[in-house]
C-alpha positions as CSV (number, residue, x, y, z in Angstrom):
1,M,19.9,-52.3,-16.7
2,E,16.7,-50.7,-16.3
3,L,15.2,-48.9,-19.2
4,P,14.2,-45.0,-18.4
5,R,11.2,-44.4,-17.5
6,R,8.8,-43.4,-20.6
7,P,6.9,-39.7,-20.2
8,R,3.4,-40.5,-18.9
9,V,0.8,-38.6,-20.9
10,L,-2.7,-37.9,-20.3
11,L,-5.5,-37.1,-22.4
12,L,-8.6,-35.8,-21.9
13,I,-11.9,-35.5,-23.4
14,P,-15.3,-35.5,-22.1
15,H,-16.3,-38.8,-24.5
16,L,-15.2,-40.1,-27.7
17,G,-18.4,-39.8,-29.7
18,G,-18.5,-38.3,-33.1
19,G,-17.4,-34.8,-33.3
20,G,-13.9,-33.5,-34.3
21,A,-12.2,-32.6,-31.0
22,E,-13.1,-36.2,-29.8
23,R,-11.7,-37.8,-33.4
24,V,-8.4,-35.9,-33.2
25,T,-8.0,-37.2,-29.7
26,A,-8.4,-40.8,-30.6
27,L,-6.2,-40.3,-33.6
28,L,-3.5,-39.0,-31.1
29,A,-4.1,-41.6,-28.8
30,S,-4.0,-44.3,-31.3
31,G,-1.2,-42.2,-33.1
32,L,1.7,-41.3,-30.3
33,P,4.0,-44.0,-30.3
34,K,3.7,-46.4,-27.5
35,E,7.3,-46.9,-27.1
36,K,8.4,-43.5,-26.3
37,Y,5.2,-42.6,-24.0
38,E,2.8,-44.2,-21.5
39,L,-0.3,-43.1,-22.9
40,H,-3.6,-42.5,-20.5
41,L,-6.6,-41.6,-21.9
42,A,-9.5,-40.2,-19.1
43,M,-12.6,-39.7,-20.4
44,F,-15.6,-37.6,-18.2
45,T,-19.0,-38.8,-19.4
46,Q,-18.2,-42.3,-21.3
47,A,-18.0,-45.6,-19.6
48,H,-15.9,-47.3,-22.4
49,P,-13.7,-46.0,-24.8
50,G,-15.8,-46.4,-28.1
51,Y,-12.6,-46.7,-30.3
52,E,-11.2,-50.0,-30.7
53,P,-7.6,-49.3,-31.1
54,L,-7.3,-47.8,-28.0
55,S,-7.7,-50.8,-26.3
56,A,-4.1,-52.5,-27.3
57,H,-1.9,-49.9,-25.6
58,V,-3.7,-46.9,-23.7
59,A,-4.7,-47.1,-20.4
60,V,-8.2,-45.8,-20.0
61,H,-9.8,-44.4,-17.4
62,S,-13.7,-43.3,-17.1
63,L,-14.1,-40.8,-14.1
64,G,-18.0,-41.6,-14.6
65,V,-19.9,-38.3,-14.1
66,R,-22.6,-36.9,-16.1
67,R,-20.9,-33.3,-16.7
68,V,-17.3,-32.1,-17.0
69,R,-18.1,-29.5,-14.3
70,S,-18.6,-32.2,-12.1
71,G,-15.7,-34.1,-12.7
72,A,-13.1,-31.9,-10.8
73,L,-12.5,-34.1,-7.9
74,P,-12.4,-37.6,-10.2
75,L,-9.8,-35.8,-12.3
76,L,-7.8,-34.4,-9.0
77,R,-7.5,-37.8,-7.7
78,L,-6.6,-39.3,-11.3
79,V,-3.7,-36.8,-11.5
80,R,-2.0,-37.2,-8.4
81,S,-2.4,-41.0,-8.7
82,I,-0.8,-41.4,-11.9
83,R,1.1,-38.0,-11.7
84,P,1.6,-37.7,-15.6
85,D,4.1,-35.4,-17.2
86,L,1.9,-34.1,-19.1
87,I,-1.7,-33.3,-19.6
88,L,-3.5,-32.4,-22.9
89,S,-6.8,-31.6,-22.6
90,G,-8.9,-31.2,-25.7
91,M,-12.0,-28.9,-25.6
92,V,-12.4,-25.3,-24.3
93,H,-14.7,-26.0,-21.2
94,L,-12.7,-29.0,-20.3
95,N,-9.8,-26.6,-20.6
96,F,-10.9,-24.1,-18.3
97,L,-11.3,-27.0,-15.5
98,V,-7.9,-28.2,-16.0
99,L,-6.3,-25.1,-15.6
100,L,-8.7,-23.8,-12.5
101,L,-7.5,-27.4,-11.2
102,R,-3.4,-26.7,-12.1
103,P,-2.0,-25.2,-8.9
104,L,-3.2,-28.5,-7.5
105,F,-1.4,-30.8,-9.8
106,P,1.8,-32.3,-9.2
107,R,4.4,-29.3,-9.6
108,R,6.5,-31.6,-12.8
109,S,2.8,-31.9,-14.7
110,R,2.8,-29.6,-17.5
111,V,-0.5,-28.8,-19.0
112,V,-1.0,-28.2,-22.7
113,V,-4.4,-27.4,-24.0
114,R,-6.1,-27.4,-27.3
115,Q,-8.5,-24.7,-28.9
116,N,-11.1,-25.7,-30.7
117,S,-13.1,-22.9,-32.0
118,T,-12.5,-19.2,-32.4
119,A,-12.8,-17.6,-29.2
120,S,-14.3,-14.1,-30.0
121,A,-17.0,-15.3,-32.8
122,A,-18.1,-17.9,-29.9
123,L,-18.6,-15.3,-27.6
124,E,-20.2,-12.9,-30.1
125,S,-22.5,-15.8,-30.6
126,G,-24.2,-15.1,-27.4
127,G,-25.0,-18.3,-25.0
128,L,-21.4,-18.5,-23.4
129,P,-21.6,-18.0,-19.2
130,W,-20.7,-14.4,-18.6
131,Y,-17.1,-15.2,-17.0
132,T,-15.7,-17.1,-20.0
133,P,-13.7,-13.6,-21.3
134,T,-12.2,-13.7,-18.1
135,F,-11.0,-17.5,-18.0
136,Y,-9.9,-17.0,-21.2
137,R,-7.9,-14.1,-20.2
138,I,-6.5,-15.4,-16.8
139,L,-6.8,-19.6,-17.5
140,Y,-5.2,-19.5,-20.8
141,R,-1.8,-18.0,-19.2
142,R,-1.6,-21.1,-16.5
143,A,-0.9,-23.2,-19.9
144,D,2.6,-24.3,-21.1
145,R,0.9,-24.1,-24.6
146,V,-2.5,-23.8,-26.3
147,I,-2.8,-25.4,-29.4
148,C,-4.5,-23.3,-32.1
149,Q,-5.7,-25.3,-35.3
150,T,-5.0,-21.9,-37.5
151,D,-3.0,-18.7,-37.6
152,A,-6.5,-16.9,-37.2
153,M,-7.1,-18.9,-34.0
154,A,-3.9,-17.9,-32.5
155,A,-4.1,-14.4,-33.9
156,D,-7.5,-14.1,-31.8
157,L,-6.5,-15.5,-28.7
158,R,-3.5,-13.3,-28.9
159,E,-5.1,-10.0,-29.7
160,T,-8.7,-10.3,-28.1
161,F,-7.5,-12.2,-25.0
162,C,-4.1,-11.2,-24.3
163,V,-2.4,-15.3,-24.6
164,P,1.1,-14.9,-24.7
165,E,2.4,-15.3,-28.3
166,A,5.1,-17.5,-26.5
167,K,2.7,-19.8,-25.2
168,L,0.6,-20.4,-28.6
169,V,1.5,-23.0,-31.1
170,V,-0.3,-23.6,-34.3
171,L,-0.9,-27.3,-35.3
172,P,-3.4,-28.7,-37.8
173,N,-5.5,-31.3,-37.0
174,P,-4.5,-34.9,-37.8
175,V,-6.9,-36.6,-40.5
176,D,-6.3,-40.7,-41.7
177,V,-6.2,-39.1,-45.2
178,E,-5.4,-42.9,-46.8
179,G,-7.7,-44.6,-44.4
180,I,-10.6,-42.4,-45.4
181,R,-9.8,-43.3,-49.3
182,S,-9.7,-46.5,-48.7
183,R,-12.8,-46.8,-47.0
184,V,-14.2,-44.8,-49.5
185,A,-13.2,-47.0,-52.1
186,V,-14.6,-50.2,-50.5
187,E,-17.9,-48.5,-50.3
188,K,-18.0,-47.2,-53.9
189,A,-16.7,-50.6,-55.1
190,N,-19.7,-52.1,-52.8
191,A,-22.4,-49.7,-53.8
192,P,-25.1,-50.8,-56.1
193,D,-25.3,-50.5,-59.9
194,A,-26.1,-46.6,-61.3
195,K,-29.7,-47.7,-62.4
196,D,-30.6,-48.5,-58.8
197,R,-29.6,-45.4,-56.8
198,E,-31.6,-42.6,-55.8
199,T,-31.2,-40.1,-58.8
200,G,-30.6,-36.0,-58.6
201,P,-27.7,-34.2,-56.6
202,R,-27.0,-35.6,-53.3
203,L,-25.6,-33.0,-50.3
204,F,-24.1,-34.2,-47.3
205,A,-23.2,-32.2,-44.3
206,A,-22.4,-32.8,-40.8
207,G,-21.5,-31.6,-37.3
208,R,-23.3,-31.1,-34.1
209,L,-27.4,-29.9,-34.5
210,S,-26.6,-26.5,-32.6
211,K,-26.9,-23.0,-34.2
212,E,-23.5,-22.0,-34.7
213,K,-23.7,-24.8,-37.2
214,G,-26.1,-23.2,-39.5
215,F,-28.1,-26.2,-40.6
216,D,-31.3,-23.8,-40.5
217,L,-29.3,-22.0,-43.3
218,V,-28.4,-24.9,-45.7
219,L,-32.3,-25.8,-45.4
220,E,-33.3,-22.4,-46.6
221,A,-30.6,-22.6,-49.4
222,L,-31.7,-26.0,-50.0
223,A,-35.5,-25.2,-50.7
224,V,-34.2,-22.5,-53.6
225,V,-31.5,-24.9,-55.1
226,R,-34.7,-27.2,-55.6
227,Q,-36.7,-24.6,-57.6
228,S,-33.3,-25.3,-60.3
229,F,-32.5,-29.0,-59.3
230,P,-35.9,-30.3,-58.3
231,S,-34.3,-33.9,-57.1
232,T,-31.7,-32.6,-54.7
233,T,-31.7,-34.1,-51.5
234,L,-29.9,-33.7,-48.2
235,L,-28.3,-35.8,-45.9
236,I,-27.2,-34.6,-42.0
237,A,-25.3,-36.2,-39.9
238,G,-25.2,-35.1,-36.5
239,A,-27.3,-34.6,-33.4
240,G,-27.8,-32.0,-30.8
241,S,-30.2,-29.4,-29.7
242,E,-31.7,-27.8,-32.7
243,E,-33.0,-31.3,-34.3
244,G,-36.5,-30.4,-33.2
245,A,-36.5,-27.3,-34.9
246,L,-34.5,-28.4,-37.9
247,R,-36.7,-31.2,-38.2
248,A,-39.7,-28.9,-38.5
249,Q,-38.2,-26.8,-41.2
250,S,-37.6,-29.5,-43.6
251,S,-41.6,-30.2,-43.6
252,L,-41.8,-26.8,-44.9
253,P,-43.3,-26.6,-48.8
254,G,-40.1,-27.2,-51.3
255,L,-38.4,-29.5,-48.5
256,Q,-40.7,-32.2,-48.0
257,G,-38.9,-35.8,-48.5
258,A,-35.8,-34.0,-49.5
259,I,-34.1,-34.0,-46.1
260,R,-32.9,-37.2,-44.0
261,F,-31.4,-36.9,-40.4
262,A,-28.9,-39.5,-40.0
263,G,-28.2,-38.8,-36.3
264,H,-24.7,-39.7,-35.3
265,V,-22.8,-41.9,-38.2
266,E,-19.9,-44.2,-37.4
267,N,-19.4,-45.1,-41.0
268,M,-18.8,-41.6,-42.7
269,A,-17.0,-43.3,-45.9
270,A,-20.4,-44.4,-46.7
271,C,-22.2,-40.7,-46.7
272,F,-18.9,-39.5,-48.7
273,A,-19.0,-42.2,-51.2
274,A,-22.7,-41.5,-52.1
275,A,-22.5,-37.9,-52.0
276,S,-22.4,-35.2,-54.7
277,L,-20.7,-32.9,-52.6
278,F,-20.1,-31.6,-48.9
279,V,-22.0,-28.9,-47.3
280,L,-20.2,-26.6,-44.4
281,P,-23.0,-24.2,-43.6
282,S,-21.4,-23.0,-40.3
283,R,-22.0,-19.4,-38.8
284,Y,-18.7,-19.7,-37.2
285,E,-16.0,-22.6,-37.2
286,G,-12.5,-23.4,-36.3
287,L,-11.4,-25.5,-38.5
288,P,-13.8,-28.7,-38.3
289,N,-12.6,-32.0,-39.2
290,A,-15.6,-33.0,-41.1
291,L,-14.8,-30.5,-43.7
292,L,-10.8,-32.1,-44.1
293,E,-12.4,-35.5,-43.8
294,A,-14.6,-34.5,-46.8
295,A,-12.2,-33.1,-48.4
296,A,-9.4,-36.4,-48.1
297,A,-12.2,-38.0,-49.5
298,G,-12.2,-35.9,-52.5
299,L,-15.6,-34.2,-52.1
300,P,-16.5,-31.1,-53.9
301,I,-17.3,-28.5,-51.0
302,V,-19.6,-25.7,-50.6
303,A,-19.0,-23.4,-47.3
304,L,-19.8,-20.3,-45.8
305,P,-16.8,-18.0,-44.7
306,S,-17.0,-19.2,-41.0
307,S,-13.7,-18.1,-39.9
308,Q,-10.7,-16.6,-41.3
309,G,-8.7,-20.0,-41.2
310,I,-11.7,-21.5,-43.6
311,V,-11.3,-18.7,-45.8
312,D,-7.4,-19.3,-45.9
313,L,-7.6,-22.7,-46.6
314,L,-10.3,-22.7,-49.0
315,R,-9.8,-20.1,-51.3
316,G,-8.9,-20.2,-54.7
317,Q,-8.8,-23.9,-54.6
318,P,-10.0,-26.3,-57.1
319,G,-13.6,-28.1,-56.7
320,V,-14.2,-25.5,-53.8
321,W,-17.1,-22.9,-53.6
322,L,-16.5,-20.3,-51.1
323,A,-19.7,-17.9,-50.4
324,G,-19.2,-14.5,-50.3
325,E,-21.1,-13.9,-46.8
326,I,-22.5,-16.1,-44.2
327,S,-26.1,-15.6,-45.4
328,A,-29.0,-18.7,-46.6
329,Q,-28.9,-16.8,-49.9
330,A,-25.1,-16.8,-50.7
331,L,-25.1,-20.2,-49.5
332,A,-27.9,-20.9,-52.6
333,S,-25.9,-19.2,-54.7
334,S,-22.8,-21.2,-54.3
335,L,-24.3,-24.2,-54.5
336,L,-26.0,-23.5,-57.6
337,S,-23.1,-22.6,-58.9
338,A,-21.4,-25.4,-58.1
339,L,-24.3,-27.9,-59.4
340,R,-24.2,-26.3,-63.1
341,S,-20.6,-26.6,-63.0
342,L,-20.1,-30.2,-61.5
343,H,-20.2,-33.7,-63.2
344,P,-21.8,-36.5,-61.6
345,G,-19.4,-38.0,-59.4
346,E,-16.8,-35.7,-60.2
347,R,-14.1,-36.0,-57.3
348,F,-11.2,-33.2,-56.6
349,A,-7.4,-33.9,-55.4
350,H,-7.5,-31.0,-53.0
351,S,-3.6,-30.8,-52.5
352,F,-4.4,-28.6,-49.3
353,I,-5.4,-31.6,-47.3
354,E,-1.6,-33.1,-47.5
355,S,-0.6,-31.0,-44.4
356,F,-3.0,-32.9,-42.4
357,R,-2.0,-36.3,-43.1
358,L,-2.0,-38.1,-39.9
359,G,1.6,-39.2,-39.7
360,R,2.8,-35.5,-40.4
361,V,0.6,-33.9,-37.4
362,I,1.3,-36.7,-35.3
363,E,5.1,-36.2,-35.3
364,A,4.5,-32.1,-35.1
365,Y,2.6,-33.3,-31.6
366,E,5.6,-35.4,-30.8
367,G,7.8,-32.4,-30.9
368,L,5.5,-30.3,-28.9
369,I,5.4,-32.8,-26.2
370,D,9.3,-33.4,-26.5
371,S,9.8,-29.6,-26.3
372,V,7.5,-28.7,-23.2
373,L,9.1,-31.8,-21.6
374,N,12.5,-30.9,-22.3
375,E,11.9,-27.3,-20.7
376,V,11.0,-28.9,-17.2
377,S,14.0,-31.0,-17.1
378,R,16.8,-28.3,-17.7
């Protein structure tokens, strides 16, 4: 007897670099059960997956373009070729392209998009095309579901851009909590003796080096912190358009020799193991994976109130210092409070991370996929 065909799921991402949206897509591709779904992953600007576990059971497609907006025809050809039952897109500018093309997709192909930022805050920051609000209002209505990371992100889309509430669903990002903790434990076991390590507080921040991520704020705050803790250093993991300006800022008095730019980091566990605390200096955010992974590693956290979702998650939590406003002064005050309170090497359980555990979130995504597919079959 012939077995029924597994639903075909196509995951879309520009590339599998080091960003949070990319890690979410990689975790979904490797975590969704191959026995249940026929999984495909399409990358626009990357020739190889760069994520080893994918090769075993995920069909990887490279569209071979330099920018997402150049990928319309290759994407349309791929969708018409494999005829997916469900398409899941993982970043805002890619969501717009997918939803623009949706009328040309096979009729039974469902489309789910994942919102990875607070839309109104991103628009207020400037630098986005003038048509972006219109795309949110018109195109997001074409999606079968819009996944938001927090209730605040969903409310923003509903109230500011009139996305129907029935299309909105809140799902947490998947975090490989046990994997992170295991890798951090290995890094600590292999670390040199304390007498051989660099002394003084070691701050760690990670993310795309762009204006909204606020690395200029943490550099300004660090200059204040070093007046009280002169041996404090900062490691920044990430790359982006602001790197030149940040390097110039790091050469100012009070910061010379205190900052290291690590670029793209594959082994974040080594950074977590060596750090005294994690800093989130963003001007606005959704709910960044770097924060969640640092929490899984047990690091103390100092954060700016970059979104209502972050405030809701972190307010009143042990081992968290949440600044009162988005400014370098507020960040410096919170960093000083944390450093005066913490013992060397102190770690925290961060119970809030439990709802982000990989298995739990994969099951939630399965439930969403099945629900959308069942709507088609009725």
